[in-house]
Kinemage of the C-alpha trace (Angstrom):
@kinemage 1
@onewidth
@group {chain A} dominant
@subgroup {mainchain}
@vectorlist {calphas} color= white
{ca met a 1} P 18.868 -16.115 -11.792
{ca lys a 2} L 18.782 -15.746 -7.974
{ca leu a 3} L 16.398 -13.035 -6.785
{ca ile a 4} L 15.750 -11.792 -3.314
{ca thr a 5} L 12.505 -9.959 -2.797
{ca ile a 6} L 12.383 -7.637 0.218
{ca val a 7} L 8.958 -6.892 1.831
{ca gly a 8} L 7.868 -5.575 5.160
{ca ala a 9} L 4.424 -4.005 4.939
{ca arg a 10} L 0.944 -4.954 4.011
{ca pro a 11} L 0.757 -3.404 0.521
{ca gln a 12} L 4.065 -5.037 -0.380
{ca phe a 13} L 2.662 -8.468 0.455
{ca val a 14} L -0.086 -8.049 -2.064
{ca lys a 15} L 2.272 -6.842 -4.753
{ca ala a 16} L 4.746 -9.625 -3.990
{ca ala a 17} L 1.981 -12.255 -4.290
{ca met a 18} L 1.269 -11.136 -7.869
{ca val a 19} L 4.917 -11.069 -8.964
{ca ser a 20} L 5.635 -14.412 -7.235
{ca arg a 21} L 2.710 -16.000 -9.100
{ca ala a 22} L 4.059 -14.641 -12.408
{ca ile a 23} L 7.549 -15.973 -11.593
{ca ser a 24} L 6.124 -19.437 -10.794
{ca glu a 25} L 4.243 -19.374 -14.172
{ca his a 26} L 7.418 -18.234 -15.975
{ca asn a 27} L 9.320 -21.186 -14.460
{ca arg a 28} L 6.534 -23.656 -15.279
{ca gln a 29} L 6.767 -22.647 -18.975
{ca gly a 30} L 10.333 -23.838 -19.160
{ca his a 31} L 12.031 -20.431 -19.382
{ca pro a 32} L 15.464 -19.961 -17.733
{ca pro a 33} L 14.360 -20.215 -14.059
{ca val a 34} L 14.094 -17.383 -11.612
{ca glu a 35} L 14.889 -18.620 -8.130
{ca glu a 36} L 13.083 -16.221 -5.823
{ca gln a 37} L 13.462 -16.025 -2.051
{ca ile a 38} L 11.552 -13.610 0.119
{ca leu a 39} L 13.028 -11.622 2.928
{ca his a 40} L 10.401 -10.206 5.373
{ca thr a 41} L 11.894 -7.431 7.491
{ca gly a 42} L 9.188 -7.640 10.099
{ca gln a 43} L 8.287 -3.989 9.679
{ca his a 44} L 4.663 -5.029 10.087
{ca tyr a 45} L 5.106 -7.570 12.884
{ca asp a 46} L 1.552 -8.026 14.220
{ca glu a 47} L -0.086 -11.283 13.014
{ca asn a 48} L -3.060 -9.230 11.840
{ca met a 49} L -0.736 -6.939 9.818
{ca ser a 50} L 1.410 -9.738 8.359
{ca gly a 51} L 0.551 -13.387 8.922
{ca ile a 52} L -2.993 -13.244 7.685
{ca phe a 53} L -1.691 -11.768 4.423
{ca phe a 54} L 0.773 -14.488 3.739
{ca ala a 55} L -1.809 -17.146 4.618
{ca gly a 56} L -4.693 -15.639 2.664
{ca met a 57} L -2.824 -14.831 -0.528
{ca asp a 58} L -0.703 -17.900 -0.949
{ca ile a 59} L 2.571 -15.931 -0.854
{ca pro a 60} L 5.642 -18.200 -0.559
{ca ser a 61} L 6.878 -18.357 3.031
{ca pro a 62} L 9.785 -15.978 3.690
{ca ala a 63} L 13.188 -17.565 3.654
{ca trp a 64} L 14.164 -14.969 6.241
{ca lys a 65} L 11.967 -13.168 8.732
{ca leu a 66} L 13.492 -10.326 10.705
{ca gln a 67} L 11.999 -8.414 13.672
{ca cys a 68} L 12.877 -4.869 12.598
{ca ser a 69} L 9.929 -2.972 14.024
{ca glu a 70} L 11.646 -0.217 15.923
{ca pro a 71} L 9.373 2.793 16.562
{ca ala a 72} L 11.890 5.394 15.245
{ca his a 73} L 12.562 5.637 11.563
{ca gly a 74} L 16.314 5.887 11.876
{ca ala a 75} L 16.646 2.938 14.276
{ca met a 76} L 14.362 0.835 12.169
{ca thr a 77} L 16.055 1.550 8.869
{ca gly a 78} L 19.555 1.139 10.383
{ca arg a 79} L 18.715 -2.195 11.905
{ca met a 80} L 17.196 -3.408 8.696
{ca leu a 81} L 20.255 -2.263 6.698
{ca ala a 82} L 22.680 -4.124 8.956
{ca glu a 83} L 20.631 -7.372 8.985
{ca ile a 84} L 19.770 -7.376 5.274
{ca glu a 85} L 23.488 -6.789 4.402
{ca gln a 86} L 24.495 -9.928 6.226
{ca ile a 87} L 21.859 -11.978 4.404
{ca leu a 88} L 22.877 -10.594 1.005
{ca leu a 89} L 26.517 -11.351 1.718
{ca ala a 90} L 25.659 -14.913 2.533
{ca ala a 91} L 23.120 -15.527 -0.316
{ca leu a 92} L 24.787 -13.442 -3.064
{ca pro a 93} L 21.672 -12.922 -5.236
{ca asp a 94} L 21.901 -11.661 -8.802
{ca lys a 95} L 19.239 -9.029 -8.166
{ca val a 96} L 17.271 -7.527 -5.278
{ca leu a 97} L 13.604 -6.528 -5.785
{ca val a 98} L 11.940 -3.903 -3.631
{ca tyr a 99} L 8.406 -2.433 -3.684
{ca gly a 100} L 7.053 0.995 -3.028
{ca asp a 101} L 8.275 3.499 -0.419
{ca thr a 102} L 8.651 1.938 2.978
{ca asn a 103} L 11.713 1.795 5.354
{ca ser a 104} L 12.116 -1.831 4.192
{ca thr a 105} L 12.364 -0.599 0.628
{ca leu a 106} L 15.102 1.897 1.345
{ca ala a 107} L 17.054 -0.421 3.592
{ca gly a 108} L 16.984 -3.183 1.049
{ca ala a 109} L 18.026 -0.890 -1.776
{ca leu a 110} L 20.910 0.621 0.182
{ca ala a 111} L 22.178 -2.738 1.386
{ca ala a 112} L 22.100 -4.140 -2.156
{ca val a 113} L 23.682 -1.231 -3.994
{ca lys a 114} L 26.572 -0.998 -1.502
{ca leu a 115} L 27.315 -4.642 -2.325
{ca his a 116} L 27.084 -3.882 -6.074
{ca ile a 117} L 23.915 -5.995 -6.442
{ca pro a 118} L 21.461 -4.488 -9.002
{ca val a 119} L 18.245 -3.100 -7.432
{ca val a 120} L 14.843 -3.553 -9.112
{ca his a 121} L 12.230 -0.998 -7.858
{ca val a 122} L 8.559 -1.736 -8.503
{ca glu a 123} L 6.507 1.440 -8.275
{ca ala a 124} L 9.383 3.642 -9.251
{ca gly a 125} L 8.929 7.297 -10.065
{ca leu a 126} L 5.963 8.167 -7.789
{ca arg a 127} L 6.178 11.550 -6.173
{ca ser a 128} L 3.999 13.480 -3.782
{ca phe a 129} L 6.448 16.411 -3.769
{ca asn a 130} L 6.060 16.571 0.014
{ca lys a 131} L 9.398 15.764 1.634
{ca gln a 132} L 7.828 15.955 5.086
{ca met a 133} L 6.582 12.406 4.334
{ca pro a 134} L 9.148 9.694 5.213
{ca glu a 135} L 7.746 7.733 2.230
{ca glu a 136} L 8.801 10.497 -0.196
{ca ile a 137} L 12.397 10.404 0.998
{ca asn a 138} L 12.438 6.585 0.765
{ca arg a 139} L 11.149 6.485 -2.776
{ca ile a 140} L 13.462 9.240 -4.099
{ca leu a 141} L 16.564 7.646 -2.666
{ca thr a 142} L 15.536 4.140 -3.826
{ca asp a 143} L 14.987 5.341 -7.402
{ca his a 144} L 18.405 6.981 -7.489
{ca val a 145} L 20.250 3.711 -6.642
{ca ser a 146} L 18.097 1.344 -8.758
{ca ser a 147} L 19.160 -0.318 -12.002
{ca leu a 148} L 15.700 -1.354 -13.153
{ca leu a 149} L 12.882 1.180 -12.519
{ca leu a 150} L 9.453 -0.262 -13.131
{ca cys a 151} L 6.811 2.448 -13.269
{ca pro a 152} L 3.043 2.121 -12.887
{ca thr a 153} L 2.258 5.282 -14.830
{ca his a 154} L 3.719 7.506 -17.495
{ca thr a 155} L 3.636 10.389 -14.962
{ca ala a 156} L 6.157 8.347 -12.939
{ca ile a 157} L 8.401 8.063 -16.025
{ca his a 158} L 8.167 11.882 -16.431
{ca asn a 159} L 9.090 12.462 -12.789
{ca leu a 160} L 12.151 10.244 -13.180
{ca ala a 161} L 13.247 12.072 -16.336
{ca asn a 162} L 12.970 15.370 -14.511
{ca glu a 163} L 15.466 14.000 -12.029
{ca gly a 164} L 17.856 12.828 -14.778
{ca ile a 165} L 16.927 9.184 -14.540
{ca glu a 166} L 16.226 7.683 -17.954
{ca gln a 167} L 18.219 4.396 -18.111
{ca gly a 168} L 16.487 1.165 -17.146
{ca val a 169} L 13.061 2.945 -16.881
{ca his a 170} L 9.958 0.973 -18.050
{ca his a 171} L 6.179 1.541 -17.873
{ca val a 172} L 4.697 -1.806 -16.707
{ca gly a 173} L 1.327 -0.759 -15.279
{ca asp a 174} L 0.204 -1.435 -11.735
{ca val a 175} L 0.540 -4.825 -10.028
{ca met a 176} L -2.287 -3.741 -7.681
{ca tyr a 177} L -4.605 -3.769 -10.677
{ca asp a 178} L -3.492 -7.327 -11.380
{ca ala a 179} L -4.469 -8.080 -7.765
{ca ala a 180} L -7.828 -6.381 -8.070
{ca leu a 181} L -8.749 -8.451 -11.070
{ca leu a 182} L -7.543 -11.720 -9.541
{ca phe a 183} L -8.966 -11.330 -6.023
{ca gly a 184} L -12.148 -9.304 -6.692
{ca asp a 185} L -14.399 -12.205 -7.513
{ca leu a 186} L -12.765 -14.357 -4.810
{ca ala a 187} L -13.506 -11.678 -2.244
{ca arg a 188} L -17.167 -11.495 -3.219
{ca ala a 189} L -17.465 -15.328 -2.933
{ca ser a 190} L -15.468 -16.038 0.194
{ca ser a 191} L -15.355 -13.025 2.531
{ca gly a 192} L -17.956 -12.911 5.228
{ca ile a 193} L -16.931 -9.497 6.578
{ca leu a 194} L -20.063 -7.670 5.438
{ca arg a 195} L -22.275 -10.107 7.394
{ca gln a 196} L -19.969 -10.065 10.395
{ca leu a 197} L -20.151 -6.260 10.595
{ca gly a 198} L -23.935 -6.160 9.878
{ca val a 199} L -23.606 -4.021 6.772
{ca glu a 200} L -24.812 -6.482 4.168
{ca asp a 201} L -28.092 -4.627 3.718
{ca arg a 202} L -27.308 -1.057 4.486
{ca pro a 203} L -25.024 1.612 3.017
{ca phe a 204} L -21.685 2.242 4.672
{ca arg a 205} L -18.443 4.144 4.226
{ca leu a 206} L -14.954 2.752 4.740
{ca cys a 207} L -12.059 4.666 6.368
{ca thr a 208} L -8.393 3.884 6.898
{ca val a 209} L -5.887 6.101 8.601
{ca his a 210} L -2.269 5.108 9.279
{ca arg a 211} L 0.224 7.747 8.022
{ca val a 212} L 2.403 9.312 10.670
{ca glu a 213} L 1.490 12.865 9.422
{ca asn a 214} L -2.108 12.108 10.571
{ca thr a 215} L -1.637 9.670 13.452
{ca gly a 216} L 1.239 11.659 14.911
{ca ser a 217} L -0.837 14.811 15.346
{ca ala a 218} L -3.577 14.965 17.942
{ca glu a 219} L -5.239 17.785 16.068
{ca arg a 220} L -5.308 16.057 12.673
{ca leu a 221} L -6.475 12.722 14.001
{ca ser a 222} L -9.114 14.484 16.080
{ca asp a 223} L -10.299 16.409 13.055
{ca ile a 224} L -10.617 13.183 11.007
{ca phe a 225} L -12.646 11.388 13.675
{ca arg a 226} L -14.785 14.512 14.280
{ca ala a 227} L -15.736 14.413 10.559
{ca leu a 228} L -16.520 10.722 10.772
{ca ala a 229} L -18.646 11.274 13.888
{ca glu a 230} L -20.600 14.086 12.232
{ca ser a 231} L -21.305 12.054 9.054
{ca ala a 232} L -21.848 8.523 10.484
{ca thr a 233} L -25.155 7.241 11.723
{ca glu a 234} L -26.329 3.866 12.818
{ca ala a 235} L -28.198 3.528 9.560
{ca phe a 236} L -25.255 4.739 7.514
{ca pro a 237} L -22.120 3.780 9.446
{ca val a 238} L -18.360 4.109 8.680
{ca val a 239} L -16.207 1.010 9.051
{ca val a 240} L -12.738 1.800 10.359
{ca pro a 241} L -10.111 -1.033 10.405
{ca leu a 242} L -7.576 0.282 12.865
{ca his a 243} L -3.833 0.102 12.285
{ca pro a 244} L -2.115 -0.729 15.603
{ca arg a 245} L -0.409 2.653 15.649
{ca thr a 246} L -3.692 4.435 14.982
{ca arg a 247} L -5.433 2.672 17.836
{ca arg a 248} L -2.498 3.524 20.169
{ca cys a 249} L -2.613 7.187 19.172
{ca leu a 250} L -6.395 7.413 19.584
{ca ala a 251} L -5.980 6.023 23.096
{ca asp a 252} L -3.029 8.384 23.866
{ca tyr a 253} L -5.033 11.444 22.646
{ca gly a 254} L -8.194 10.464 24.626
{ca leu a 255} L -10.158 9.851 21.421
{ca leu a 256} L -10.592 6.070 21.476
{ca his a 257} L -13.384 5.783 24.000
{ca glu a 258} L -15.585 8.328 22.211
{ca ala a 259} L -15.043 6.623 18.815
{ca glu a 260} L -15.886 3.182 20.353
{ca arg a 261} L -19.147 4.556 21.849
{ca his a 262} L -20.356 6.215 18.633
{ca pro a 263} L -23.210 4.111 17.171
{ca gly a 264} L -22.171 4.931 13.584
{ca ile a 265} L -18.452 4.181 13.888
{ca leu a 266} L -17.606 0.481 13.528
{ca leu a 267} L -13.965 -0.014 14.655
{ca thr a 268} L -12.291 -3.325 13.679
{ca pro a 269} L -8.877 -4.870 14.003
{ca pro a 270} L -6.721 -4.872 10.855
{ca leu a 271} L -8.283 -7.030 8.156
{ca gly a 272} L -6.984 -9.501 5.615
{ca phe a 273} L -6.776 -8.476 1.999
{ca leu a 274} L -9.914 -10.287 0.815
{ca asp a 275} L -12.010 -8.739 3.556
{ca met a 276} L -10.627 -5.271 2.655
{ca val a 277} L -11.442 -5.893 -0.997
{ca ala a 278} L -15.030 -6.895 -0.089
{ca leu a 279} L -15.498 -3.695 1.932
{ca glu a 280} L -13.945 -1.554 -0.831
{ca gln a 281} L -16.273 -3.078 -3.395
{ca gln a 282} L -19.456 -2.403 -1.426
{ca ala a 283} L -18.670 0.919 0.319
{ca thr a 284} L -20.443 3.990 -0.978
{ca thr a 285} L -17.281 6.026 -0.355
{ca ile a 286} L -13.753 5.367 0.910
{ca leu a 287} L -11.883 7.787 3.077
{ca thr a 288} L -8.161 7.111 3.397
{ca asp a 289} L -4.577 8.421 3.680
{ca ser a 290} L -3.213 5.285 1.954
{ca gly a 291} L -1.818 5.430 -1.530
{ca gly a 292} L -2.723 1.878 -2.211
{ca val a 293} L -6.301 2.186 -1.011
{ca gln a 294} L -6.778 5.242 -3.247
{ca lys a 295} L -6.016 3.059 -6.304
{ca glu a 296} L -8.028 0.136 -5.024
{ca ala a 297} L -11.008 2.448 -4.688
{ca tyr a 298} L -10.714 3.290 -8.383
{ca phe a 299} L -10.270 -0.362 -9.362
{ca his a 300} L -13.561 -1.151 -7.657
{ca arg a 301} L -15.153 2.058 -8.953
{ca thr a 302} L -15.725 3.422 -5.446
{ca pro a 303} L -15.420 7.201 -4.914
{ca cys a 304} L -12.456 8.106 -2.730
{ca ile a 305} L -11.630 11.000 -0.377
{ca thr a 306} L -7.976 11.311 0.454
{ca leu a 307} L -7.170 12.610 3.947
{ca arg a 308} L -4.018 14.284 2.717
{ca glu a 309} L -3.164 17.523 0.938
{ca glu a 310} L -1.447 15.686 -1.999
{ca thr a 311} L -1.308 12.316 -3.663
{ca glu a 312} L 1.188 10.310 -5.730
{ca trp a 313} L -1.756 9.092 -7.786
{ca thr a 314} L -2.667 12.313 -9.436
{ca glu a 315} L -4.529 10.595 -12.259
{ca thr a 316} L -7.172 9.416 -9.790
{ca val a 317} L -7.918 13.038 -8.954
{ca glu a 318} L -7.817 14.137 -12.555
{ca ala a 319} L -10.271 11.355 -13.456
{ca gly a 320} L -12.747 12.475 -10.681
{ca trp a 321} L -12.567 9.310 -8.661
{ca asn a 322} L -10.516 10.873 -5.884
{ca gln a 323} L -10.850 14.123 -3.948
{ca leu a 324} L -8.165 15.702 -1.785
{ca ala a 325} L -9.673 16.855 1.487
{ca gly a 326} L -6.747 17.012 3.986
{ca thr a 327} L -8.031 16.632 7.527
{ca asp a 328} L -10.275 19.680 7.897
{ca pro a 329} L -13.759 18.378 8.915
{ca gly a 330} L -15.548 20.970 6.774
{ca arg a 331} L -13.642 19.941 3.666
{ca ile a 332} L -14.204 16.240 4.358
{ca leu a 333} L -17.944 16.766 4.872
{ca his a 334} L -18.074 18.865 1.627
{ca cys a 335} L -16.333 16.128 -0.322
{ca leu a 336} L -18.809 13.511 1.049
{ca gln a 337} L -21.665 15.590 -0.450
{ca his a 338} L -19.903 16.343 -3.713
{ca ser a 339} L -19.667 13.808 -6.660
{ca pro a 340} L -17.304 14.905 -9.445
{ca lys a 341} L -17.770 13.592 -12.996
{ca thr a 342} L -15.569 10.607 -13.589
{ca his a 343} L -13.796 8.923 -16.478
{ca asp a 344} L -11.633 5.808 -16.939
{ca ile a 345} L -7.920 5.758 -16.219
{ca his a 346} L -5.687 3.831 -18.819
{ca glu a 347} L -2.347 4.289 -17.090
{ca tyr a 348} L -2.550 1.193 -14.927
{ca gly a 349} L -2.252 -1.389 -17.709
{ca thr a 350} L -4.413 -4.418 -18.493
{ca gly a 351} L -3.771 -6.617 -15.490
{ca gln a 352} L -0.488 -8.054 -16.874
{ca ala a 353} L 1.964 -5.910 -14.912
{ca ala a 354} L 3.467 -8.819 -12.943
{ca ala a 355} L 4.047 -10.874 -16.086
{ca leu a 356} L 5.806 -7.898 -17.696
{ca ile a 357} L 7.944 -7.318 -14.557
{ca thr a 358} L 9.022 -10.993 -14.691
{ca arg a 359} L 10.045 -10.734 -18.335
{ca leu a 360} L 12.079 -7.557 -17.593
{ca leu a 361} L 13.784 -9.344 -14.707
């Protein structure tokens, strides 16, 4: 079977690494082979956003690497759609696999389905029920054109059923849990980021902000960094790996200089996956607007505060590991001082999601 996997953003590189490993193992065991080729749209084009992930996680080199990093959603998606279509016409794969909810996901799904190539969607069925988020539109449309819908939770299956999608739907667990199990020990052994940042022997918090709803609003981004400034001290800092867009927006809004001068705010460039895992493991709390980081926080049993009003990963909130704070400084500071009771989550599987995905393929 010929499979083209389409990726374009950091979380997708991690998920693709796990499934590519499972496909390689499947082929080594003498099963009918799956010939996978990776198409990288270039949505994350910066070396720190892309190259260090492929190098650090042993992901197969992309067969195609586009440069579709337009700033506007429509222009980016349209360019991807046109270029992916030409590749699919030439390669004629049996299936196209897409991950998550990015513009790369939607463009790949649309290009494939218009050519009558079955679409496989990993992380199908997730819903924030906030259509102001571009990601929500991407995931809904992708689900409705997919033939094989691979869900990380039973809530996702329920969401699909509510939209009339019941054929080709499977609960497989979460490939990010596979990654947490595989790379957790490796991160502890090989990452030097704690020493580099000087937080080996002191408590710290970790914060990531990248979503347009936060970075695109001077008020919301200012509120987030005001809460960080009020809570961070030199003895108890907050580490903030900056997405290129977040850094640019901080500069545009006149906020970057103040953040750089604060003794308790440690700004860094984007980090590789193992360095992020090491920080997630050791942080006392994680503040984020990333869906993936919310789950990784749970996998490493680190309390999380989500800088949004809703989450696709509702089970993390129900289990007490995650609090929704939005961007109001008072709410963020309250959540930092509040520790809900927690319990385990069984939705994410046993670390065999990638192997199950490969069998379903």
